[in-house]
FIKE-381618 format. One record per residue (C-alpha): residue in three letters; z, y, x. Coordinates in nm, 4 decimals, m for minus. Each point is the difference from the previous one (the first is absolute). Layout:
! residues N
aa:w:v:u
ALA:Z:Y:X .
...
***
This chain:
! residues 194
aa:w:v:u
MET:9.5693:9.2165:12.0187 .
GLU:0.2263:m0.2837:0.0623 .
GLY:0.3409:0.1922:m0.0325 .
PRO:m0.1247:0.1440:m0.3743 .
LEU:m0.1181:m0.3743:m0.0581 .
ALA:0.3444:m0.1595:0.0503 .
LEU:0.1565:0.2821:m0.2115 .
SER:m0.2288:m0.0247:m0.2921 .
ARG:0.0530:m0.4295:0.0586 .
ALA:0.3635:0.0789:m0.0498 .
ILE:m0.0118:0.2066:m0.3305 .
ASP:m0.2411:m0.2620:m0.1309 .
ARG:0.2406:m0.2571:0.0785 .
LEU:0.2730:0.1831:m0.1850 .
ASN:m0.2040:0.0794:m0.3037 .
GLU:m0.1108:m0.3248:m0.0044 .
PHE:0.3434:m0.1343:m0.0170 .
VAL:0.1292:0.2719:m0.2398 .
GLY:m0.3092:m0.0359:m0.2219 .
LYS:0.0662:m0.3882:m0.0546 .
TRP:0.3673:0.0375:m0.0189 .
VAL:0.0040:0.2929:m0.3047 .
SER:m0.2218:m0.2402:m0.2110 .
TRP:0.2750:m0.2210:m0.0852 .
LEU:0.1049:0.3202:m0.1436 .
ILE:m0.2585:m0.0211:m0.2837 .
LEU:0.1580:m0.4088:m0.1021 .
VAL:0.3985:0.1611:m0.0119 .
SER:m0.2051:0.3131:m0.2293 .
ILE:m0.1059:m0.2738:m0.1960 .
LEU:0.2988:m0.1910:m0.0229 .
VAL:0.2065:0.2862:m0.0689 .
SER:m0.2222:0.1425:m0.2766 .
SER:m0.0516:m0.3414:m0.2338 .
THR:0.4005:m0.1134:0.0793 .
ASN:0.0146:0.3819:m0.1443 .
ALA:m0.2093:m0.0950:m0.2823 .
VAL:0.1863:m0.3189:m0.0826 .
VAL:0.3284:0.1429:0.0187 .
ARG:m0.0783:0.2430:m0.2198 .
LYS:m0.2178:m0.1774:m0.2667 .
ALA:0.2780:m0.3005:0.0112 .
PHE:0.3081:0.1812:0.0245 .
ASN:m0.0903:0.3243:m0.1227 .
ILE:0.1195:0.1931:0.3287 .
SER:m0.1384:0.1938:0.2595 .
SER:m0.0134:0.2804:0.2796 .
ASN:m0.1402:0.2568:0.1093 .
ALA:0.1132:m0.1036:0.3714 .
TRP:m0.2547:m0.3310:m0.0422 .
LEU:m0.2708:0.2126:m0.0984 .
GLU:0.0337:0.2418:0.3378 .
LEU:0.0161:m0.2634:0.1911 .
GLN:m0.3026:m0.2186:m0.0885 .
TRP:m0.1749:0.3695:0.0594 .
TYR:0.1576:0.0616:0.2992 .
LEU:m0.0720:m0.3832:0.1059 .
PHE:m0.3548:0.0986:m0.0955 .
GLY:m0.0208:0.3268:0.1620 .
ALA:0.1283:m0.1378:0.2975 .
ALA:m0.2382:m0.2550:0.0297 .
PHE:m0.3126:0.2222:m0.0655 .
LEU:0.0845:0.2537:0.1792 .
LEU:0.1316:m0.1902:0.3578 .
ALA:m0.3157:m0.2012:m0.0308 .
ALA:m0.2553:0.2880:0.0352 .
ALA:m0.0138:m0.0061:0.3502 .
TYR:m0.0446:m0.3508:m0.0079 .
THR:m0.2802:0.0026:m0.2667 .
LEU:m0.1685:0.2799:0.2662 .
LYS:0.0321:m0.2299:0.2825 .
GLN:m0.1810:m0.3022:m0.2270 .
ASN:m0.2719:0.3142:m0.0869 .
GLU:0.0604:m0.1303:m0.3461 .
HIS:0.0496:0.4087:m0.1039 .
ILE:m0.2339:0.0987:m0.2936 .
ARG:m0.3307:0.1514:0.1672 .
ILE:m0.3535:0.0714:m0.1523 .
ASP:m0.2408:m0.2646:0.1338 .
ILE:m0.2958:0.0648:m0.1427 .
VAL:0.0334:0.3211:0.1760 .
TYR:0.1716:m0.1020:0.3261 .
GLY:m0.1815:m0.3433:0.0176 .
MET:m0.3854:0.2040:0.0344 .
TRP:0.1078:0.1255:0.3517 .
PRO:m0.0218:m0.2029:0.3145 .
ARG:0.3310:m0.1185:0.1207 .
ARG:0.0230:0.2655:0.3351 .
VAL:m0.0016:0.2925:m0.3396 .
GLN:0.2069:m0.2703:m0.1757 .
HIS:0.3063:0.0502:0.2390 .
TRP:m0.0621:0.3794:0.0714 .
ILE:0.0274:0.0253:m0.3889 .
ASP:0.3046:m0.2317:0.0569 .
LEU:0.1686:0.2157:0.2791 .
ILE:m0.0929:0.3281:m0.1151 .
GLY:0.1733:m0.0893:m0.3569 .
HIS:0.3089:m0.1363:0.2157 .
ILE:0.0400:0.2991:0.2031 .
PHE:m0.0659:0.3018:m0.2561 .
PHE:0.1105:m0.1555:m0.3666 .
LEU:0.2420:m0.2702:0.0681 .
MET:0.2100:0.1536:0.3137 .
PRO:0.0340:0.3085:m0.1821 .
PHE:0.1187:m0.1113:m0.3085 .
CYS:0.2088:m0.2756:0.1519 .
LEU:0.1646:0.2756:0.2051 .
LEU:0.0270:0.2477:m0.2668 .
MET:0.1875:m0.2514:m0.1782 .
VAL:0.2241:m0.1279:0.2177 .
TYR:0.1267:0.3846:0.1183 .
TYR:0.0479:0.0827:m0.3775 .
LEU:0.1733:m0.3268:m0.0638 .
VAL:0.2585:m0.0155:0.2948 .
PRO:0.2233:0.3075:m0.1794 .
TYR:m0.1031:m0.1170:m0.3448 .
VAL:0.1567:m0.3663:0.0884 .
THR:0.2846:0.1682:0.2524 .
ARG:0.1446:0.2255:m0.3192 .
SER:0.0016:m0.3614:m0.2308 .
VAL:0.2215:m0.1894:0.2497 .
ARG:0.1971:0.3228:0.0683 .
SER:0.0363:0.0555:m0.3895 .
GLY:0.0676:m0.3521:m0.1171 .
GLU:m0.2724:0.0360:m0.2316 .
MET:0.0118:m0.1983:m0.2987 .
SER:m0.2751:m0.0874:m0.3430 .
THR:0.0579:0.2122:m0.2496 .
ASN:m0.0131:m0.2805:m0.2362 .
ALA:0.3145:m0.1788:m0.1312 .
GLY:0.0843:m0.3032:0.2617 .
GLY:m0.2739:0.1135:0.2161 .
LEU:m0.0226:m0.0896:0.3744 .
ILE:0.0499:0.2539:0.3229 .
ILE:m0.2978:0.1693:0.0289 .
TRP:m0.0598:0.0528:0.4102 .
PRO:m0.0930:m0.3364:0.0552 .
ALA:m0.3386:0.0499:m0.1638 .
LYS:m0.0441:0.3231:0.1438 .
ALA:0.0752:m0.1468:0.3328 .
MET:m0.3156:m0.2699:m0.0727 .
LEU:m0.2239:0.3053:m0.0865 .
LEU:0.0910:0.0858:0.3331 .
ALA:m0.0276:m0.3442:0.2135 .
GLY:m0.2881:m0.0648:m0.1874 .
PHE:m0.1771:0.3152:0.1464 .
PHE:0.1201:m0.0336:0.3552 .
LEU:m0.1423:m0.3237:m0.0079 .
LEU:m0.3175:0.1157:m0.1072 .
ALA:0.0190:0.2567:0.2601 .
LEU:0.0835:m0.2361:0.2351 .
GLN:m0.3161:m0.2236:m0.1084 .
GLY:m0.2219:0.2973:0.0061 .
ILE:0.0532:0.0651:0.3550 .
SER:m0.0553:m0.3712:0.0638 .
GLU:m0.3534:0.0165:m0.1733 .
ILE:m0.0898:0.3345:0.1783 .
ILE:0.0570:m0.2016:0.3324 .
LYS:m0.1929:m0.3473:m0.0997 .
LYS:m0.2721:0.1821:m0.1408 .
ILE:m0.0920:0.1767:0.3288 .
ALA:0.0815:m0.2767:0.1968 .
VAL:m0.2898:m0.2004:m0.1789 .
MET:m0.2155:0.3607:m0.0399 .
ARG:0.0668:m0.0205:0.4392 .
GLY:m0.0792:m0.3801:0.0159 .
HIS:0.3514:m0.1032:0.1087 .
MET:0.0924:m0.2583:m0.3016 .
ASP:m0.2145:m0.1582:m0.2578 .
ASP:m0.0184:0.1728:m0.2998 .
PRO:0.3035:m0.1914:m0.1901 .
ASN:m0.0984:0.1042:m0.3830 .
PRO:m0.4012:m0.0477:0.0160 .
PHE:m0.1343:0.1408:m0.3254 .
VAL:m0.1377:m0.2221:m0.2459 .
SER:m0.1638:0.1430:m0.3177 .
SER:0.1110:m0.0663:m0.3202 .
HIS:m0.3358:m0.2260:m0.1002 .
GLU:0.0150:m0.1715:0.3364 .
GLN:0.4005:m0.0981:m0.0446 .
ALA:m0.1221:m0.1654:m0.3615 .
GLU:m0.2779:m0.1894:0.1873 .
ILE:0.3001:m0.1397:0.2344 .
GLU:0.1677:m0.0756:m0.2529 .
ALA:m0.2791:m0.1923:m0.2084 .
LYS:m0.0993:m0.2116:0.2491 .
THR:0.3383:m0.0918:0.1013 .
LEU:0.0725:m0.1662:m0.3426 .
ALA:m0.3224:m0.0944:m0.0346 .
GLY:0.0895:m0.2382:0.2904 .
GLU:0.3498:m0.0672:m0.1302 .
GLY:m0.1224:m0.1260:m0.3172 .
ARG:m0.1975:m0.2624:0.1879 .
PRO:0.1613:m0.3394:0.0146 .
***
């Protein structure tokens, strides 16, 4: 199990790096958006390129951080149903979900996005808006996002199997929303004391 776990750690490090790096794209997107708004209002000039740039930046942050979000176990799930099962059943739910839902979807998206992005790059596809940007970088972000998400899916499957076999501790022990609220309340109450 050591070989697959080493692969899992490498994937985790990659997505940790990418996830933290692309978080800065949100700030850049906000700066582009606010600068564009000020210039448009103050000087009555604007460009579709600036609007498209902020969409590209926000889209890139969202798509490239999806794998990091999965690594952090922050994707949305229905805790009210999930939380009523013992942790062993929760592991099985996660493993089955990753194998039969996440991986087929990600691999299908990568399969269809490769020719989609390739055609866009080769043709030099441009925005239909006047003064718009080239489109292939946005399409490439789709491909990169699903590729990284598929890699992280592999990592999560490896970790789930390792946890279920007792080869590693659970990196994301489940805490229900009610338990999380109690923990946060105790933390806040502790901080309020002199």
